[in-house]
C-alpha positions as CSV (number, residue, x, y, z in Angstrom):
1,M,121.2,95.0,118.9
2,F,123.2,96.6,121.7
3,G,121.8,94.3,124.4
4,Y,121.0,90.9,122.9
5,A,122.9,90.5,119.6
6,G,125.8,89.0,121.5
7,A,128.9,89.7,123.4
8,A,130.6,93.0,123.9
9,G,132.4,91.6,127.0
10,I,133.6,88.6,125.1
11,A,136.1,87.4,127.6
12,G,133.4,85.6,129.6
13,A,132.5,83.6,126.6
14,A,135.8,82.6,125.1
15,G,139.1,83.7,126.6
16,V,142.7,83.0,127.1
17,V,144.3,80.1,128.8
18,A,147.7,81.0,130.1
19,G,148.0,83.7,127.5
20,R,147.2,81.4,124.6
21,A,144.0,81.7,122.5
22,T,141.7,78.7,122.8
23,A,140.9,76.7,119.7
24,S,137.2,76.5,120.1
25,P,134.5,78.7,121.6
26,T,132.8,75.8,123.2
27,D,135.5,74.8,125.6
28,A,137.0,78.3,126.4
29,R,137.5,79.8,129.8
30,V,139.5,82.7,131.2
31,D,142.4,81.9,133.6
32,G,144.6,84.9,132.9
33,G,144.1,88.5,132.1
34,V,142.4,90.3,129.2
35,I,145.2,92.7,128.4
36,G,148.9,92.0,128.0
37,Q,148.4,88.7,126.2
38,T,150.1,87.0,123.2
39,H,147.5,85.1,121.2
40,S,148.3,82.2,118.9
41,P,147.6,82.9,115.2
42,Y,146.6,79.3,114.6
43,G,143.4,77.4,115.3
44,T,140.0,76.3,114.0
45,H,138.9,79.9,113.9
46,Q,140.8,83.1,113.2
47,A,141.9,85.0,116.3
48,G,139.8,88.1,116.8
49,I,136.5,86.4,116.9
50,F,136.5,84.5,120.3
51,T,139.6,86.1,121.8
52,P,138.9,88.7,124.6
53,K,138.0,92.2,123.7
54,T,140.9,94.6,123.5
55,Q,141.1,98.4,124.2
56,V,141.8,99.5,120.6
57,G,140.6,98.3,117.2
58,E,141.0,99.5,113.6
59,L,139.0,98.0,110.6
60,V,140.4,98.7,107.1
61,A,138.4,97.8,104.0
62,F,140.0,97.4,100.6
63,D,138.8,97.4,97.0
64,L,140.4,94.9,94.6
65,L,142.3,96.4,91.7
66,P,141.0,95.5,88.3
67,Q,143.9,93.2,87.5
68,T,143.5,91.2,90.8
69,D,142.2,87.8,89.8
70,K,141.8,84.6,91.9
71,A,145.5,83.7,91.7
72,A,146.6,87.3,92.7
73,L,144.2,87.2,95.6
74,G,145.8,84.0,96.8
75,R,149.2,85.7,96.7
76,L,147.9,88.6,98.8
77,L,146.3,86.3,101.4
78,R,149.5,84.3,101.7
79,A,151.4,87.6,102.4
80,W,148.8,88.7,104.9
81,T,149.0,85.4,106.6
82,G,152.7,85.9,107.1
83,D,151.9,89.3,108.6
84,V,149.3,87.8,110.9
85,V,151.6,85.1,112.2
86,A,154.5,87.5,112.8
87,L,152.6,90.3,114.4
88,T,150.5,88.3,116.7
89,E,153.6,86.5,117.9
90,G,155.3,89.8,118.5
91,R,157.9,89.6,115.7
92,P,158.5,92.0,112.8
93,A,156.7,90.9,109.6
94,A,158.8,90.3,106.4
95,G,159.9,93.6,104.9
96,D,158.9,95.6,107.9
97,F,160.5,99.1,107.8
98,A,160.0,99.5,111.5
99,P,160.8,96.1,113.0
100,D,161.3,97.4,116.5
101,M,157.6,98.3,116.7
102,A,156.6,94.7,116.9
103,Q,156.4,93.2,120.3
104,P,154.6,90.4,122.2
105,G,152.3,90.9,125.1
106,V,150.0,93.5,123.5
107,S,147.0,91.2,122.8
108,L,147.3,91.8,119.1
109,T,145.0,89.9,116.7
110,A,144.4,90.5,113.0
111,L,141.2,89.2,111.4
112,V,140.9,88.9,107.6
113,G,137.6,89.0,105.7
114,L,136.3,88.7,102.1
115,G,133.6,91.0,100.7
116,P,130.9,90.1,98.2
117,R,132.8,91.0,95.0
118,V,135.5,88.3,95.8
119,F,132.9,85.7,94.8
120,D,132.6,87.4,91.4
121,L,136.1,86.3,90.5
122,D,136.5,83.4,88.1
123,G,135.6,80.1,89.6
124,L,134.3,81.4,93.0
125,G,130.7,82.2,92.2
126,A,129.5,78.7,93.2
127,R,131.4,78.9,96.4
128,R,129.6,82.0,97.8
129,P,128.4,80.8,101.3
130,A,124.7,80.3,101.9
131,G,123.1,83.3,103.5
132,F,125.9,85.7,102.7
133,Q,124.4,88.9,101.2
134,E,124.4,92.7,101.5
135,I,122.1,94.3,104.0
136,P,118.9,95.6,102.3
137,P,118.0,99.3,102.9
138,M,116.3,99.9,106.2
139,Q,114.0,102.8,107.0
140,H,116.3,104.5,109.5
141,D,119.5,104.0,107.5
142,R,121.3,107.1,106.3
143,L,124.3,105.3,104.7
144,D,127.4,107.3,103.7
145,Q,129.6,105.6,101.0
146,R,132.7,106.7,103.1
147,W,131.8,103.9,105.5
148,T,130.1,101.4,103.3
149,G,131.1,98.3,101.2
150,G,134.5,96.7,100.6
151,D,136.1,93.7,98.9
152,L,138.5,92.8,101.7
153,L,138.8,93.5,105.4
154,V,141.6,93.5,107.9
155,W,140.5,94.1,111.5
156,V,143.5,94.7,113.9
157,S,143.0,94.8,117.6
158,A,145.4,95.3,120.5
159,D,146.0,96.9,123.9
160,D,147.3,100.2,122.4
161,A,146.9,102.4,119.4
162,T,150.6,102.3,118.5
163,S,150.7,98.6,118.0
164,V,147.5,98.7,116.0
165,A,148.8,101.5,113.7
166,H,152.0,99.7,113.1
167,A,150.2,96.4,112.1
168,V,147.7,98.3,109.8
169,R,150.6,99.9,108.0
170,R,152.1,96.5,107.3
171,F,148.8,95.1,105.9
172,V,148.2,98.2,103.7
173,T,151.8,98.1,102.3
174,D,151.5,94.5,101.4
175,A,148.1,95.0,99.8
176,A,149.3,97.8,97.5
177,P,149.9,95.6,94.4
178,F,146.5,94.0,94.7
179,A,144.0,96.4,96.4
180,T,143.5,100.0,97.5
181,R,142.2,101.2,100.9
182,R,138.4,102.0,100.8
183,W,137.8,103.1,104.3
184,T,139.2,103.0,107.8
185,Q,137.3,102.9,111.0
186,R,139.0,103.2,114.4
187,G,137.5,102.7,117.8
188,S,138.1,101.8,121.4
189,W,136.6,99.8,124.2
190,R,137.1,99.5,128.0
191,P,137.0,95.7,128.6
192,V,138.4,95.7,132.2
193,D,137.6,97.3,135.5
194,A,140.0,99.3,137.7
195,A,141.4,96.0,139.0
196,G,142.0,94.6,135.5
197,A,139.1,92.1,135.7
198,P,137.1,91.5,132.5
199,V,133.8,93.4,132.3
200,T,131.2,93.8,129.6
201,G,132.1,97.5,128.9
202,R,129.9,100.4,127.9
203,N,128.9,102.3,124.8
204,L,128.9,106.1,124.6
205,F,125.3,106.2,126.0
206,G,126.8,104.8,129.2
207,Q,124.9,101.6,128.6
208,V,126.5,98.3,129.7
209,D,126.5,97.0,126.1
210,G,126.3,93.2,125.4
211,S,125.2,91.6,128.6
212,A,123.4,88.6,127.0
213,N,126.2,86.7,125.3
214,P,125.5,83.3,123.6
215,T,127.8,80.8,125.4
216,G,128.8,77.2,125.0
217,E,126.9,75.3,122.3
218,D,124.6,78.3,121.7
219,L,127.7,80.4,120.8
220,A,129.0,77.8,118.3
221,A,125.6,77.3,116.8
222,A,125.0,81.0,116.3
223,V,128.4,82.0,115.0
224,V,130.4,79.1,113.4
225,S,129.6,77.9,109.9
226,S,129.7,74.3,108.9
227,D,129.2,75.0,105.2
228,D,131.7,73.5,102.8
229,W,135.0,75.4,102.6
230,L,133.8,77.8,105.3
231,A,133.6,75.2,108.1
232,G,135.1,76.9,111.2
233,G,134.6,80.4,109.7
234,T,131.7,82.8,110.0
235,Q,130.0,85.9,108.5
236,L,130.5,89.4,109.7
237,V,128.3,92.5,109.5
238,V,129.9,95.9,110.2
239,R,127.5,98.8,110.8
240,R,128.7,102.3,111.7
241,I,125.9,103.6,114.1
242,E,125.9,107.3,114.8
243,M,124.6,108.3,118.2
244,D,122.8,111.5,119.1
245,L,124.6,112.0,122.4
246,T,123.1,115.5,122.9
247,G,119.6,114.3,122.5
248,W,120.3,111.3,124.7
249,D,121.7,113.5,127.4
250,E,118.5,115.6,127.4
251,A,116.4,112.5,128.1
252,V,115.6,111.7,131.8
253,R,117.2,108.6,133.2
254,D,113.9,106.7,133.5
255,R,113.3,107.3,129.8
256,Q,116.7,106.1,128.9
257,E,116.4,102.9,130.9
258,A,112.9,102.3,129.5
259,A,114.3,102.5,126.0
260,V,117.0,100.0,126.8
261,G,115.1,97.7,129.2
262,R,118.0,97.6,131.6
263,R,119.6,99.8,134.3
264,L,122.3,101.9,132.9
265,D,124.6,101.7,136.0
266,T,124.7,97.9,136.3
267,G,123.2,96.5,133.1
268,V,120.7,94.6,135.3
269,P,117.3,94.0,133.7
270,L,114.5,96.3,134.8
271,T,112.8,93.1,136.0
272,G,115.6,92.5,138.5
273,G,118.4,90.0,139.0
274,E,122.0,90.3,137.9
275,E,123.6,91.8,134.8
276,H,123.7,88.5,132.8
277,D,120.2,87.4,133.9
278,D,117.6,87.2,131.2
279,V,114.9,90.0,131.0
280,D,111.4,88.8,132.0
281,L,109.3,90.0,129.1
282,A,106.1,88.7,130.8
283,A,106.6,90.8,134.0
284,T,104.1,93.6,134.6
285,R,103.7,96.4,137.1
286,D,100.2,97.8,137.7
287,G,99.1,96.0,134.5
288,V,101.9,97.6,132.4
289,P,104.8,95.6,131.0
290,V,108.0,96.3,133.0
291,I,110.0,95.9,129.8
292,A,108.3,98.3,127.3
293,L,107.0,97.0,124.1
294,D,109.5,99.1,122.1
295,A,112.4,98.5,124.5
296,H,115.6,97.5,122.8
297,S,116.0,94.4,125.0
298,R,112.5,93.2,124.0
299,R,112.8,93.9,120.3
300,S,116.2,92.2,120.0
301,H,115.4,89.3,122.4
302,P,115.8,85.8,120.8
303,S,112.2,84.9,121.9
304,Q,110.9,87.7,119.7
305,N,113.1,86.7,116.8
306,N,112.6,82.9,116.5
307,G,115.6,82.2,118.6
308,R,118.1,84.2,116.5
309,R,121.3,85.2,118.2
310,M,124.6,86.8,117.2
311,L,128.0,87.5,118.7
312,R,129.1,91.1,118.6
313,R,132.3,93.1,119.4
314,G,131.5,96.8,119.4
315,L,133.9,99.7,119.3
316,N,133.2,103.3,120.4
317,Y,134.2,106.0,118.0
318,T,134.4,109.8,117.7
319,H,135.1,111.5,114.4
320,D,135.4,115.1,113.3
321,D,133.8,116.2,110.1
322,W,134.7,119.6,108.7
323,V,131.6,121.6,107.7
324,G,132.1,125.2,106.5
325,G,135.6,125.3,107.9
326,K,134.4,124.1,111.4
327,A,134.9,120.8,113.1
328,V,131.7,119.0,113.8
329,E,132.1,116.0,116.1
330,T,130.2,112.8,115.4
331,S,130.2,109.9,117.8
332,G,128.8,106.4,117.9
333,L,129.4,102.7,117.8
334,I,131.2,100.5,115.2
335,F,128.7,97.6,115.5
336,C,130.3,94.3,114.5
337,A,128.1,91.1,114.5
338,F,129.3,87.5,113.8
339,Q,126.8,84.9,112.7
340,A,126.6,81.7,110.6
341,S,124.2,83.3,108.1
342,I,123.6,87.1,107.5
343,A,120.3,86.4,105.7
344,D,118.9,84.1,108.3
345,Q,120.1,85.9,111.4
346,F,121.2,89.6,111.1
347,I,118.7,90.8,108.5
348,P,115.4,89.5,110.2
349,V,116.6,90.9,113.6
350,Q,117.6,94.2,112.1
351,R,114.2,94.6,110.4
352,M,112.5,93.9,113.8
353,L,114.6,96.7,115.3
354,D,114.1,99.1,112.4
355,Q,110.3,98.8,112.7
356,G,110.0,99.6,116.4
357,D,113.1,99.9,118.6
358,A,112.9,102.9,121.0
359,L,116.7,103.5,120.5
360,N,116.0,104.5,116.9
361,E,115.2,108.0,118.2
362,W,118.9,108.4,119.0
363,T,120.7,106.1,116.6
364,T,121.3,106.1,112.8
365,A,123.2,103.6,110.7
366,I,125.6,105.6,108.5
367,G,127.8,102.8,107.2
368,S,127.3,99.1,106.4
369,A,129.5,96.3,105.1
370,V,129.5,92.5,105.0
371,F,132.4,90.0,104.9
372,V,133.0,86.3,105.0
373,I,135.5,85.4,107.6
374,P,137.4,82.3,106.4
375,P,138.3,79.6,108.9
376,G,141.5,79.6,110.9
377,F,144.6,78.0,109.6
378,R,147.3,75.5,110.8
379,E,151.0,76.1,111.0
380,G,152.2,76.2,107.4
381,G,148.8,77.0,106.1
382,W,147.2,80.3,105.1
383,I,144.0,82.3,105.4
384,G,141.6,81.5,102.6
385,E,143.4,78.3,101.7
386,T,140.2,76.2,101.8
387,L,138.6,78.6,99.3
388,L,141.4,79.3,96.9
389,A,143.9,76.4,97.0
């Protein structure tokens, strides 16, 4: 889903107006920069979905402690909401032991999600959103429990790793009476060019990743839920995708581009045009499809998936595993896809890719998690209020 699942360069779809996060994806535009912003924590949607991509991100999943019931979860989410408001506005959160670390103008956002087990708490089973489910096993998956599952999620993004680390420390500290850390995934992205203008960005294959963004009404329809208490929220899939960079580097350029269906240098479809133009799946050359039948851009294309689309915000990662006393580097993509229904959108498209995507030769999912992302909140409100209040 590197090419068509949504937006890696999200700034073109929903951006910042004079440094303030827009309230809705359907009327968003970019008047200012991508970095150096101070986003509002308030709105119809949580900041971190439609705000521009940042350079650094850290996702932290938590497991609820046995004694954490519905009421206790509400207390945690109220505390986290206070952290979100203070940190995004550039102020120290309550009880912060390093208050001087907080500062405005670092494009910080903090997104909070709820995992499947939250809906096993008393009184919440009937409020599980339609289409929210775990990802079933796929043929090419090699899932590692180190990167899989979770009852809660906090996803912190900012322009620099120091700001991200400080914010994560605050969320982990406030979670301690209610939940323990399950896994942490850190990554980075390059969302601007040398002049500071927003660009789509590249994954570690060198591929311009996410050129076909849903926009306008298509964006809202693909991402935003209208279901009961979740109206204005969404559902998130997090997949840790390991990349075989050595094998990829050994492939000739023509083979790499045929596997993707786009030029690596510009992101332009092999059928021509500009980066954000649609690929022409009917085009042939000497009787052979220009976009190969197993090309990623064909297999993930909405026309091949009953119009299904998603919005994604990927992060590149490198990680050292120690094997026999030696460091073995693994690299890949933290693939994050937002959609209104995991069952109706992500799972069918992922099955299509699992069955015949050329990129399967060089990619393996080693982690998987799903979360409901509650709606945004007004001043004086809190994250999860529509579910728990």
